[in-house]
C-alpha positions as CSV (number, residue, x, y, z in Angstrom):
1,X,39.7,227.8,-6.0
2,X,38.8,224.2,-4.9
3,X,36.5,222.1,-6.9
4,X,33.2,222.0,-5.0
5,X,31.1,218.9,-5.1
6,X,28.1,220.1,-3.0
7,X,26.3,223.3,-2.1
8,X,27.1,222.6,1.6
9,X,30.8,223.0,0.7
10,X,30.2,226.3,-1.0
11,X,28.2,227.7,1.9
12,X,30.9,226.6,4.3
13,X,33.5,228.4,2.2
14,X,31.3,231.5,2.3
15,X,30.9,231.5,6.0
16,X,34.5,230.5,6.9
17,X,36.7,231.9,4.1
18,X,34.7,234.8,2.8
19,X,33.9,233.3,-0.6
20,X,31.5,235.4,-2.6
21,X,29.0,234.5,-5.3
22,X,30.8,236.9,-7.7
23,X,34.1,235.0,-7.2
24,X,32.3,231.7,-7.7
25,X,30.7,232.9,-11.0
26,X,34.1,234.2,-12.2
27,X,35.6,230.8,-11.5
28,X,32.9,229.0,-13.4
29,X,33.1,231.4,-16.3
30,X,36.8,230.7,-16.4
31,X,36.0,226.9,-16.5
32,X,33.6,227.5,-19.3
33,X,36.2,229.2,-21.3
34,X,38.8,226.6,-20.5
35,X,36.6,223.7,-21.6
36,X,35.2,225.4,-24.8
37,X,36.5,222.6,-26.9
38,X,33.9,220.3,-25.3
39,X,31.1,222.3,-26.9
40,X,29.0,222.4,-23.7
41,X,27.3,225.8,-23.8
42,X,25.2,227.3,-26.6
43,X,24.7,230.5,-24.6
44,X,26.6,231.9,-21.6
45,X,24.9,234.4,-19.4
46,X,28.1,236.0,-18.2
47,X,27.1,239.6,-17.6
48,X,23.7,238.7,-16.1
49,X,25.2,236.0,-13.9
50,X,27.8,238.4,-12.5
51,X,25.2,241.1,-11.9
52,X,22.9,238.6,-10.1
53,X,25.9,237.4,-8.1
54,X,26.7,240.9,-6.9
55,X,23.1,241.3,-5.8
56,X,23.2,238.1,-3.9
57,X,26.4,239.1,-2.2
58,X,24.9,242.4,-1.1
59,X,21.9,240.6,0.3
60,X,24.2,238.2,2.2
61,X,26.4,241.0,3.6
62,X,23.4,242.9,4.8
63,X,21.8,239.8,6.5
64,X,23.1,236.2,5.9
65,X,19.8,234.8,7.1
66,X,17.9,236.7,4.4
67,X,19.3,234.7,1.5
68,X,17.5,231.8,-0.1
69,X,18.2,228.2,0.3
70,X,20.1,228.1,-3.0
71,X,22.5,231.0,-2.3
72,X,25.7,230.0,-3.9
73,X,24.2,227.5,-6.3
74,X,25.4,228.1,-9.8
75,X,23.3,226.3,-12.4
76,X,23.1,225.7,-16.1
77,X,20.0,224.4,-17.9
78,X,19.3,222.2,-20.9
79,X,18.3,223.9,-24.1
80,X,14.7,222.7,-23.8
81,X,13.9,224.6,-20.7
82,X,12.6,228.1,-21.0
83,X,14.2,231.1,-19.3
84,X,12.5,234.5,-20.0
85,X,14.4,236.7,-22.3
86,X,16.9,234.0,-23.3
87,X,17.2,231.8,-26.3
88,X,15.7,228.3,-26.4
89,X,16.3,226.2,-29.4
90,X,16.1,222.5,-28.3
91,X,19.4,222.0,-30.2
92,X,17.5,222.6,-33.4
93,X,17.7,225.0,-36.4
94,X,13.9,225.2,-36.5
95,X,13.9,227.6,-33.4
96,X,16.8,229.7,-34.7
97,X,16.8,233.1,-33.1
98,X,13.8,232.4,-30.8
99,X,13.8,233.9,-27.3
100,X,11.5,232.7,-24.6
101,X,8.8,235.0,-23.4
102,X,8.5,233.3,-20.0
103,X,10.4,231.1,-17.6
104,X,9.7,227.5,-16.8
105,X,8.1,227.1,-13.3
106,X,11.1,225.1,-12.2
107,X,13.4,227.9,-13.2
108,X,11.2,230.5,-11.4
109,X,11.3,228.5,-8.2
110,X,15.1,228.1,-8.3
111,X,15.6,231.8,-8.9
112,X,13.3,232.7,-6.0
113,X,15.6,230.7,-3.7
114,X,18.8,232.6,-4.9
115,X,20.1,230.3,-7.6
116,X,22.2,231.8,-10.4
117,X,21.9,230.5,-14.0
118,X,25.2,230.8,-15.9
119,X,24.1,229.5,-19.3
120,X,22.1,227.0,-21.4
121,X,23.7,223.9,-22.5
122,X,23.7,221.7,-25.6
123,X,21.5,218.6,-26.1
124,X,20.3,216.2,-28.7
125,X,17.8,217.9,-31.0
126,X,14.4,218.1,-29.3
127,X,15.8,215.7,-26.7
128,X,15.8,212.9,-29.3
129,X,19.0,211.0,-29.0
130,X,21.3,208.9,-26.7
131,X,24.6,210.5,-27.6
132,X,24.3,214.2,-28.1
133,X,25.2,213.8,-31.8
134,X,22.0,215.1,-33.2
135,X,22.3,218.7,-32.0
136,X,22.3,221.5,-34.6
137,X,25.2,223.0,-32.6
138,X,27.3,219.9,-33.0
139,X,28.1,217.3,-30.4
140,X,29.2,217.9,-26.8
141,X,32.3,215.9,-25.9
142,X,32.8,213.7,-22.8
143,X,35.3,215.3,-20.5
144,X,36.6,211.8,-19.5
145,X,37.5,211.2,-23.1
146,X,36.7,213.9,-25.8
147,X,36.6,211.3,-28.5
148,X,33.6,209.7,-26.9
149,X,29.9,210.7,-26.5
150,X,28.6,212.1,-23.3
151,X,25.3,210.3,-23.6
152,X,22.0,211.9,-24.3
153,X,19.9,213.7,-24.6
154,X,21.0,215.8,-21.6
155,X,24.7,215.3,-22.5
156,X,25.5,219.0,-22.3
157,X,24.0,219.1,-18.8
158,X,26.0,216.1,-17.6
159,X,29.3,217.4,-19.0
160,X,28.7,220.9,-17.6
161,X,28.8,219.3,-14.1
162,X,31.5,216.8,-15.0
163,X,33.8,219.5,-16.3
164,X,33.2,221.7,-13.3
165,X,31.6,224.6,-15.2
166,X,28.7,224.8,-12.8
167,X,27.6,223.1,-9.5
168,X,24.5,221.5,-11.0
169,X,22.4,221.5,-14.1
170,X,18.8,221.0,-15.1
171,X,18.0,218.3,-17.8
172,X,15.0,216.5,-19.0
173,X,14.3,212.8,-19.0
174,X,11.9,211.1,-21.5
175,X,13.5,207.6,-21.6
176,X,16.7,208.0,-19.7
177,X,18.0,211.3,-20.9
178,X,19.2,212.4,-17.5
179,X,20.4,209.0,-16.1
180,X,22.2,207.6,-19.2
181,X,24.5,210.7,-19.6
182,X,24.9,210.8,-15.8
183,X,26.3,207.2,-16.1
184,X,28.6,208.1,-19.0
185,X,29.9,211.2,-17.2
186,X,30.2,210.0,-13.6
187,X,27.7,212.3,-12.0
188,X,24.4,211.9,-10.2
189,X,21.3,212.0,-12.4
190,X,17.8,212.1,-10.9
191,X,14.5,211.6,-12.8
192,X,11.6,212.2,-10.4
193,X,8.2,210.7,-10.5
194,X,6.2,211.8,-13.5
195,X,4.5,215.1,-12.8
196,X,6.4,215.6,-9.6
197,X,7.9,218.8,-11.2
198,X,5.8,221.0,-13.4
199,X,6.4,220.6,-17.1
200,X,5.4,224.2,-17.8
201,X,8.2,225.8,-19.8
202,X,9.7,222.4,-20.9
203,X,9.6,222.0,-24.7
204,X,7.6,218.9,-25.2
205,X,8.9,215.7,-26.8
206,X,6.7,212.9,-25.4
207,X,4.2,214.6,-23.0
208,X,3.3,211.4,-21.1
209,X,7.0,210.6,-20.6
210,X,8.8,213.9,-20.2
211,X,10.1,215.1,-16.8
212,X,12.6,217.7,-15.7
213,X,15.5,216.2,-13.8
214,X,18.8,217.2,-12.2
215,X,22.5,216.4,-12.7
216,X,24.7,217.1,-9.7
217,X,27.8,215.9,-7.9
218,X,25.9,215.0,-4.7
219,X,22.7,213.3,-4.0
220,X,21.9,215.9,-1.3
221,X,22.0,218.7,-3.9
222,X,19.6,216.6,-6.2
223,X,17.2,216.3,-3.2
224,X,17.4,220.0,-2.4
225,X,16.7,221.1,-6.0
226,X,13.8,218.6,-6.2
227,X,12.3,219.9,-3.0
228,X,12.3,223.4,-4.3
229,X,11.0,222.6,-7.8
230,X,8.3,220.1,-6.9
231,X,4.7,220.8,-6.1
232,X,1.5,222.0,-7.6
233,X,1.5,224.6,-10.4
234,X,-1.5,226.4,-11.8
235,X,0.1,226.4,-15.3
236,X,0.3,222.6,-15.5
237,X,-2.9,220.6,-15.1
238,X,-1.0,217.3,-15.0
239,X,1.3,218.2,-12.1
240,X,1.1,216.0,-9.0
241,X,-0.6,217.4,-5.8
242,X,1.1,214.9,-3.5
243,X,2.8,216.6,-0.5
244,X,6.4,217.7,-1.1
245,X,8.6,215.9,1.3
246,X,12.0,217.0,2.8
247,X,14.0,215.5,-0.1
248,X,17.0,217.6,0.9
249,X,17.5,215.6,4.1
250,X,18.2,212.3,2.4
251,X,18.0,210.2,5.6
252,X,19.8,206.9,5.5
253,X,17.5,203.8,5.4
254,X,16.2,203.1,8.9
255,X,15.7,199.5,8.3
256,X,17.0,196.7,6.0
257,X,15.6,197.1,2.5
258,X,14.6,194.6,-0.2
259,X,15.9,195.2,-3.7
260,X,15.2,193.3,-6.9
261,X,17.3,193.0,-9.9
262,X,16.6,191.4,-13.3
263,X,18.9,188.4,-14.2
264,X,18.0,188.9,-17.9
265,X,19.4,192.4,-17.7
266,X,22.8,191.2,-16.4
267,X,22.8,188.4,-19.0
268,X,21.6,190.7,-21.9
269,X,23.8,190.3,-25.0
270,X,24.3,194.1,-25.1
271,X,25.9,194.4,-21.6
272,X,29.6,195.2,-21.2
273,X,31.3,192.8,-18.9
274,X,32.7,195.6,-16.7
275,X,29.2,197.0,-16.3
276,X,28.0,193.6,-15.2
277,X,30.8,193.3,-12.7
278,X,30.1,196.8,-11.4
279,X,26.4,195.8,-10.8
280,X,27.5,192.6,-9.0
281,X,29.8,194.7,-6.8
282,X,27.0,197.1,-6.1
283,X,24.8,194.1,-5.0
284,X,27.6,192.9,-2.6
285,X,27.8,196.4,-1.2
286,X,24.1,196.5,-0.5
287,X,24.1,193.0,1.1
288,X,27.1,194.0,3.3
289,X,25.0,196.9,4.5
290,X,22.3,194.5,5.6
291,X,19.9,194.8,2.7
292,X,18.4,191.9,0.7
293,X,19.0,191.7,-3.1
294,X,17.0,189.1,-5.0
295,X,16.8,188.1,-8.7
296,X,13.4,188.6,-10.1
297,X,12.2,187.7,-13.6
298,X,10.7,190.7,-15.3
299,X,9.9,189.0,-18.6
300,X,9.2,192.2,-20.6
301,X,12.6,193.7,-21.0
302,X,12.9,193.2,-24.7
303,X,9.4,194.7,-25.3
304,X,10.1,198.0,-23.6
305,X,12.2,199.6,-26.4
306,X,9.8,198.9,-29.2
307,X,6.7,200.0,-27.2
308,X,8.6,203.1,-25.9
309,X,9.6,204.3,-29.4
310,X,6.1,203.7,-30.9
311,X,4.5,205.8,-28.1
312,X,7.1,208.6,-27.9
313,X,7.3,209.1,-31.6
314,X,3.5,209.2,-31.8
315,X,3.5,212.0,-29.2
316,X,6.4,213.7,-30.9
317,X,4.7,213.8,-34.2
318,X,1.9,215.8,-32.6
319,X,4.0,218.0,-30.3
320,X,6.4,219.1,-33.1
321,X,3.6,220.0,-35.5
322,X,3.7,223.5,-34.0
323,X,7.1,224.2,-35.6
324,X,6.0,225.2,-39.0
325,X,8.1,228.2,-40.1
326,X,5.1,230.5,-39.8
327,X,4.9,231.8,-36.2
328,X,8.5,231.7,-34.9
329,X,11.9,230.3,-35.6
330,X,13.4,229.3,-38.9
331,X,11.6,230.0,-42.1
332,X,12.9,228.9,-45.5
333,X,13.8,231.8,-47.8
334,X,13.1,229.7,-50.8
335,X,9.4,229.1,-50.1
336,X,6.9,230.6,-52.4
337,X,3.5,229.8,-50.9
338,X,2.0,228.4,-47.6
339,X,2.5,224.7,-48.4
340,X,6.1,225.1,-49.6
341,X,6.8,227.2,-46.5
342,X,5.7,224.3,-44.3
343,X,7.6,221.7,-46.3
344,X,10.8,223.5,-46.9
345,X,11.1,225.1,-43.4
346,X,10.5,221.8,-41.7
347,X,12.7,219.9,-44.1
348,X,15.7,222.2,-43.5
349,X,14.8,223.1,-39.9
350,X,14.7,219.6,-38.5
351,X,17.6,217.2,-38.5
352,X,17.5,213.6,-39.7
353,X,16.8,211.9,-36.4
354,X,13.9,214.3,-35.6
355,X,12.4,213.8,-39.1
356,X,12.8,210.0,-38.6
357,X,10.8,210.1,-35.4
358,X,8.1,212.4,-36.7
359,X,7.6,210.1,-39.7
360,X,7.5,207.0,-37.6
361,X,5.0,208.7,-35.2
362,X,2.8,209.8,-38.0
363,X,2.9,206.3,-39.5
364,X,1.9,204.5,-36.2
365,X,-1.0,206.9,-35.8
366,X,-2.3,206.6,-39.3
367,X,-5.5,204.9,-40.4
368,X,-4.9,201.2,-40.8
369,X,-1.9,201.0,-38.6
370,X,-3.2,202.7,-35.4
371,X,-4.4,199.5,-33.8
372,X,-1.5,197.4,-35.1
373,X,1.1,199.6,-33.5
374,X,-0.1,202.5,-31.2
375,X,-2.9,200.6,-29.5
376,X,-0.7,197.5,-29.1
377,X,2.1,199.6,-27.6
378,X,-0.3,201.1,-25.1
379,X,-1.3,197.6,-24.0
380,X,2.4,196.7,-23.6
381,X,2.8,199.8,-21.5
382,X,0.0,198.6,-19.2
383,X,1.6,195.2,-18.9
384,X,4.9,196.8,-18.0
385,X,3.2,199.0,-15.4
386,X,1.3,196.0,-13.9
387,X,4.4,193.9,-13.7
388,X,6.4,196.7,-12.1
389,X,3.6,197.3,-9.5
390,X,3.8,193.5,-8.7
391,X,7.5,193.8,-8.0
392,X,7.1,196.9,-5.9
393,X,4.5,195.1,-3.8
394,X,7.3,192.8,-2.6
395,X,10.4,195.0,-3.0
396,X,11.4,198.5,-2.0
397,X,13.6,199.3,-5.1
398,X,14.8,197.8,-8.4
399,X,18.5,197.9,-9.1
400,X,20.1,197.7,-12.6
401,X,22.8,199.5,-14.6
402,X,21.8,202.8,-16.0
403,X,23.3,201.8,-19.4
404,X,24.5,198.5,-20.8
405,X,27.9,200.0,-21.8
406,X,30.2,202.9,-21.0
407,X,30.5,205.8,-23.4
408,X,31.2,204.8,-27.0
409,X,33.3,206.6,-29.6
410,X,31.6,209.3,-31.8
411,X,30.0,207.7,-34.9
412,X,30.0,204.2,-33.5
413,X,26.2,203.9,-33.5
414,X,25.2,206.7,-35.8
415,X,24.6,204.5,-38.8
416,X,22.3,202.1,-36.9
417,X,19.3,203.9,-35.2
418,X,18.1,200.6,-33.6
419,X,21.5,200.0,-32.0
420,X,21.4,203.6,-30.7
421,X,17.9,203.1,-29.3
422,X,18.9,199.9,-27.4
423,X,21.2,202.1,-25.3
424,X,18.1,203.1,-23.4
425,X,17.0,199.5,-22.6
426,X,17.6,199.9,-18.8
427,X,16.2,203.4,-18.4
428,X,12.9,203.5,-20.3
429,X,11.0,201.4,-17.7
430,X,10.9,204.3,-15.2
431,X,9.4,206.6,-17.9
432,X,6.9,204.0,-19.1
433,X,5.5,203.6,-15.6
434,X,6.1,207.2,-14.3
435,X,8.4,206.0,-11.5
436,X,11.4,207.9,-10.0
437,X,14.9,206.7,-10.6
438,X,18.4,207.9,-9.8
439,X,21.8,207.1,-11.3
440,X,24.9,207.2,-9.1
441,X,28.5,206.7,-10.0
442,X,29.8,203.1,-9.6
443,X,33.4,203.2,-10.6
444,X,35.1,203.1,-14.0
445,X,36.0,200.5,-16.7
446,X,39.5,199.6,-17.8
447,X,39.7,202.7,-20.0
448,X,38.8,204.9,-17.1
449,X,35.3,205.6,-18.4
450,X,32.5,206.1,-15.8
451,X,29.9,203.5,-15.0
452,X,26.6,204.3,-13.4
453,X,24.1,202.2,-11.4
454,X,20.4,203.0,-11.3
455,X,17.9,202.6,-8.4
456,X,14.2,202.8,-9.3
457,X,11.4,203.1,-6.7
458,X,7.6,203.3,-6.6
459,X,5.9,206.5,-7.5
460,X,6.6,209.3,-5.0
461,X,9.3,207.3,-3.2
462,X,12.0,210.0,-3.8
463,X,12.8,210.6,-0.1
464,X,13.6,206.9,0.5
465,X,15.2,206.5,-2.9
466,X,17.6,209.5,-2.3
467,X,18.3,208.3,1.2
468,X,19.6,205.0,-0.1
469,X,21.5,206.6,-3.0
470,X,23.2,209.0,-0.6
471,X,24.2,206.1,1.7
472,X,25.7,204.3,-1.3
473,X,27.3,207.4,-2.9
474,X,28.6,208.9,0.3
475,X,27.4,212.5,-0.3
């Protein structure tokens, strides 16, 4: 069977060659088995996916026009997105054995259009990480080089698409968790505007930052998935009520665009020379297409990571307090009373990185330190938003690498949390201000490792953003 890179190719094979959903699911199940050493999946829905595929095939045979817009779309989902009757653990021991009682709104909407979920995939514990090394299930490995990380926290989702075990995957993005692994794995990663997709059914890390996103081979598929998932939801009071545009169309820009880039980003000491060269090549490609690319001083680049980690850890310390060993998930067998149940269950149930962030978040919210850290970080967030708005008043999009380097070897940054956090330096801005951003492949380095470039736009500019991304990516 050929390797499909877009749903349009699948649908063409169905109409012209008689390909069935069941054959497609069988193929992807074979790919999952063949790539088991990459540790992508924590649960495979083999029997269920085959049964749903047969139902979809019967529907198609009876009336091809009766199937949904996602007929033939085989998906996986990150282990922080709920699917009724299936496990959800957020890559953590603390939710061991837990099965979701309901499905995320995003999942329900995709299923209603004929999508088939083939399994849930690995991720950093509670989406806290940039390398997929913090998961209770062990790390997922990059298919381009199994000795290197896939990025995080949606590393399993990125490799699931990269290794051809599904056509697309759902991830979540709190500070770059879709775009950075997309860069490391050579796929398309889309983080929509904050609240563009309902967060109902997404396990919370940082509630004012989290957003469900997609990992795909094609920009068109990212647009189609977004169009179906987006829109109001009675279960999420924060969701956007802005009209849902025809994101699946991805029309090419109808006029020359103005793009900004940050010289301090390309001169940052952390950037790999080949990533810088790829960014410069991207700029030349844009200018050759008639667009304008200008250097613009941002001035706040080095403040984004500290502010981001103060704010997200503060929110995490509150969000993760519900995992206490009492109501569901892991409970320590050694606990003798209520207090020891809390202490021992959380101590053994959470991994080192999650405990580090809970402690940091609790500290910055504590009396005597709240104003010094949390309040100051909120002020920095406002400054970042105001400066970003100023740039978007003059420019259509902001261009920068999705990550300062390509994928690093396992263990290279594990002993230095700050160095790991700096891997998010180019992606956190979109989450700090709630803007949409997309990462598209931009070649490889000398070792053959993928490089990704990021385009960020004003809030609710996904249609134009995807149109430019498709024109650059070619699909």
